[in-house]
C-alpha positions in Angstrom: -47.1 84.5 101.9 -47.3 81.3 104.4 -51.1 81.2 105.8 -51.0 82.4 109.3 -52.2 80.1 112.2 -55.4 81.8 112.5 -56.1 81.2 108.8 -54.7 77.1 109.1 -56.6 77.2 112.2 -60.4 78.5 110.3 -59.6 76.1 107.4 -59.3 73.1 109.7 -62.7 74.4 111.2 -64.6 74.6 107.6 -63.0 71.3 107.0 -64.6 69.7 110.0 -68.1 71.3 109.8 -68.2 70.0 106.0 -67.1 66.4 106.9 -70.0 66.8 110.1 -72.5 68.1 107.1 -71.9 64.8 105.4 -71.5 62.1 107.7 -74.0 63.8 110.7 -77.0 62.7 108.5 -75.4 59.2 107.9 -74.5 58.4 111.3 -78.4 59.3 112.4 -79.5 56.8 109.7 -77.4 54.5 111.4 -78.8 54.4 114.7 -82.2 54.3 113.7 -81.5 51.3 111.4 -80.1 49.6 114.4 -82.9 50.0 116.8 -86.6 49.5 117.2 -89.5 51.1 116.2 -90.9 51.6 120.1 -87.4 52.9 121.2 -87.2 55.5 118.1 -90.1 57.3 119.0 -90.2 56.8 122.7 -86.6 57.7 123.2 -86.1 61.3 121.6 -84.0 63.0 124.1 -81.4 60.2 124.0 -78.8 60.3 120.9 -78.3 56.2 121.6 -81.3 54.1 121.9 -81.1 51.5 125.2 -80.7 48.8 122.8 -79.3 48.1 119.5 -80.6 45.3 117.3 -80.5 43.6 113.9 -84.2 43.0 113.1 -84.8 45.4 110.9 -82.0 44.1 108.7 -83.4 40.7 109.3 -86.9 41.5 107.8 -85.4 43.0 105.2 -83.0 40.5 103.5 -86.1 37.5 104.5 -88.2 39.4 102.7 -90.5 39.9 105.2 -90.7 36.2 106.4 -88.8 36.5 109.5 -89.6 39.2 111.3 -87.8 39.0 114.7 -89.0 40.4 118.5 -89.5 43.9 117.1 -92.2 42.9 114.7 -93.6 40.1 116.5 -96.8 42.1 117.1 -97.0 43.7 113.5 -100.1 43.3 111.6 -99.2 44.5 108.5 -95.5 45.2 106.6 -95.1 47.0 103.3 -95.6 44.0 100.2 -92.4 45.6 98.4 -90.1 45.0 101.3 -91.4 41.4 100.2 -90.0 41.7 96.9 -86.9 43.1 98.1 -84.5 41.0 96.0 -86.5 42.1 93.0 -85.4 45.9 93.5 -81.9 44.6 94.5 -81.8 42.6 91.0 -83.8 45.8 89.3 -81.3 48.5 90.1 -78.2 46.0 89.6 -79.1 45.4 86.1 -80.5 48.8 85.0 -77.0 50.4 86.9 -74.5 48.4 85.5 -76.6 48.6 81.8 -76.8 52.6 81.8 -73.1 52.7 82.6 -71.9 50.4 80.0 -73.9 51.7 77.4 -73.5 55.5 78.6 -70.2 55.0 78.8 -69.5 53.2 75.2 -71.7 55.6 73.2 -70.4 58.8 75.1 -66.7 57.3 74.4 -67.9 57.5 70.7 -69.2 60.8 69.9 -67.1 62.3 72.3 -63.7 61.3 70.2 -65.9 62.4 66.8 -66.3 65.3 68.5 -63.0 66.2 69.8 -60.8 64.9 66.6 -63.9 65.6 63.4 -64.5 69.0 64.9 -67.4 69.3 62.3 -69.3 72.5 62.6 -72.8 71.1 63.0 -71.5 69.0 66.0 -70.2 72.4 67.7 -73.9 73.2 66.8 -75.2 70.2 68.6 -73.4 70.5 71.0 -74.2 74.5 71.9 -78.0 73.1 71.8 -77.5 70.0 73.7 -76.0 72.8 76.6 -79.1 74.9 76.3 -81.3 71.4 77.0 -79.8 70.6 79.9 -81.4 73.3 81.7 -85.2 71.8 80.7 -86.2 70.7 84.2 -86.3 66.7 83.6 -89.7 66.2 84.9 -91.5 68.4 82.6 -90.5 65.5 79.9 -92.4 62.9 82.0 -95.2 63.4 80.5 -93.9 63.1 76.6 -92.0 60.0 77.5 -94.4 58.4 79.2 -97.1 58.7 76.5 -94.1 57.0 73.8 -92.8 54.2 76.2 -96.4 53.4 76.3 -97.1 53.3 72.3 -93.9 51.4 72.3 -94.9 48.8 74.9 -92.1 49.6 77.1 -93.5 50.3 80.0 -93.5 47.8 83.5 -90.1 46.6 81.9 -86.2 47.0 83.1 -85.2 48.0 79.4 -87.5 51.0 78.9 -86.2 52.5 82.5 -82.6 52.0 80.9 -83.3 53.4 77.4 -84.6 56.3 79.5 -81.9 56.8 82.1 -79.1 56.2 78.6 -80.7 59.0 76.7 -81.1 61.8 79.8 -77.4 61.0 80.7 -75.6 60.1 77.6 -75.4 63.9 77.1 -73.5 64.6 80.4 -70.4 62.1 79.0 -70.3 63.2 75.5 -70.1 67.5 77.4 -67.7 65.5 80.1 -65.6 63.1 77.7 -65.0 65.5 75.1 -62.9 68.2 76.3 -60.7 65.6 77.8 -60.2 63.9 74.2 -58.8 66.6 72.6 -56.2 67.1 75.2 -54.7 63.3 73.9 -51.9 64.9 71.5 -53.4 63.7 67.5 -49.5 62.2 67.0 -50.3 59.5 68.5 -52.9 58.8 66.4 -51.5 59.5 63.5 -48.8 57.5 64.5 -50.9 54.8 65.4 -52.1 55.3 61.3 -48.9 54.9 60.0 -48.1 51.8 61.5 -51.3 50.4 59.9 -54.5 50.7 62.2 -57.5 52.3 61.6 -58.9 55.3 63.0 -61.1 53.1 65.4 -58.5 50.9 66.5 -56.4 53.8 67.3 -59.2 55.3 69.5 -59.3 51.9 71.2 -56.0 51.2 71.8 -54.5 54.6 71.9 -57.1 57.1 73.0 -59.2 55.2 75.4 -56.6 54.1 77.7 -54.6 57.4 78.0 -58.3 58.5 78.7 -58.9 55.8 82.2 -59.5 59.1 85.1 -62.2 60.6 83.2 -63.8 57.3 81.7 -64.0 55.9 85.7 -64.9 59.5 87.2 -68.3 59.3 84.1 -68.6 56.0 85.1 -68.9 55.9 89.0 -70.7 59.1 88.2 -73.5 57.6 86.1 -73.4 54.3 88.0 -74.4 56.4 91.3 -77.1 58.7 89.6 -78.7 55.8 88.1 -78.6 53.7 91.0 -80.4 56.1 93.2 -82.1 57.6 90.0 -86.2 57.5 91.8 -88.2 59.4 89.0 -88.1 57.3 86.0 -88.7 54.1 87.4 -91.4 55.5 89.4 -93.2 56.5 86.1 -92.6 53.9 84.1 -92.9 50.7 86.4 -96.2 50.5 88.3 -95.3 46.6 89.2 -93.8 45.6 92.1 -91.6 43.0 90.0 -90.0 45.6 88.4 -89.5 48.3 90.7 -85.6 49.4 92.1 -84.5 50.1 95.2 -85.5 54.1 95.6 -88.7 53.3 94.4 -88.9 50.4 97.5 -87.8 53.3 100.1 -90.0 55.7 98.6 -93.2 53.4 99.7 -92.3 53.0 102.6 -93.6 56.4 103.7 -97.8 55.6 103.6 -100.6 57.8 104.4 -101.3 57.1 107.8 -97.2 54.9 109.0 -93.9 55.7 108.0 -91.6 52.8 108.7 -88.8 54.6 110.2 -86.5 51.9 110.6 -87.0 49.9 107.9 -86.1 52.7 105.5 -82.9 53.4 107.4 -81.9 50.1 106.7 -82.6 49.5 103.2 -81.0 53.0 103.1 -77.7 51.8 104.2 -78.4 48.4 102.0 -78.6 50.9 99.2 -75.4 53.0 100.0 -73.3 50.3 100.4 -72.5 49.5 96.5 -71.9 53.6 95.8 -69.5 53.4 98.7 -67.6 50.6 97.4 -67.5 51.6 93.9 -66.8 55.1 94.9 -63.8 53.9 97.5 -61.9 50.9 94.4 -62.1 53.6 92.0 -61.3 56.4 94.0 -58.1 57.4 92.5 -58.9 57.4 88.9 -62.0 59.5 90.5 -59.7 61.6 91.7 -57.6 62.2 88.7 -60.2 62.6 86.1 -62.3 65.2 88.5 -58.6 66.9 88.4 -57.2 66.5 84.7 -61.2 68.2 83.7 -60.8 71.1 86.0 -57.4 71.9 84.1 -58.1 70.3 80.8 -60.2 71.6 77.6 
């Protein structure tokens, strides 16, 4: 039965409302990043600013060295703005490292779960699913105490280890059902040809699971790139801060640097958007396959 014209109209309307729900905040951020603080606070009834400027990006990319016309009279800029390149580097190192580590360990663990089907592994998976319901904020104090004793506070590796530990179980839950759909006969044929179990996994299972690996890798990268809680608690030095921590520091007790905040948000959004655009084909295939396989 074909949908009626009214049904199609309502579906298109719902689609437009959903798109607007996601795009309108982004449009507001773009407009705010391209105007001055004075213009943002003065023109409260106008959708578009009377003048456009790139001074916000100039201040950020120069580390506060070039203030531009709209910041000439400003006597104070947050110190974290001057450390923006440290934050970019730290966020990139953390996101890439966590993505690679979780992909490697999650793929190996998920393959073990899918192929060996040991009872204790299945029981451990069920416990893992239950543990996901525990709010991450509950674990912050034990994590802080443990990392302090291990000397991992104020270090990039502390954040990488913590994020890898928190995100790894999700990878096992996502990849194990996908690996289970790969025919065992392919592994057996490879082993007959002389491959070990690990070689068959690398040469047969992994290439066939590219969509699932790409979708999971994109999700992990975005989460670790945008994570605020763990870097905020584990690191309190400016040289170890990440972009989300710098953005949060622009909200002060007395003043909020709205324009700088929006400009940094756009810069922080760029890598995630580029990654999704590059991997969109694999991400869609992986998510679609995950919906029907398992």
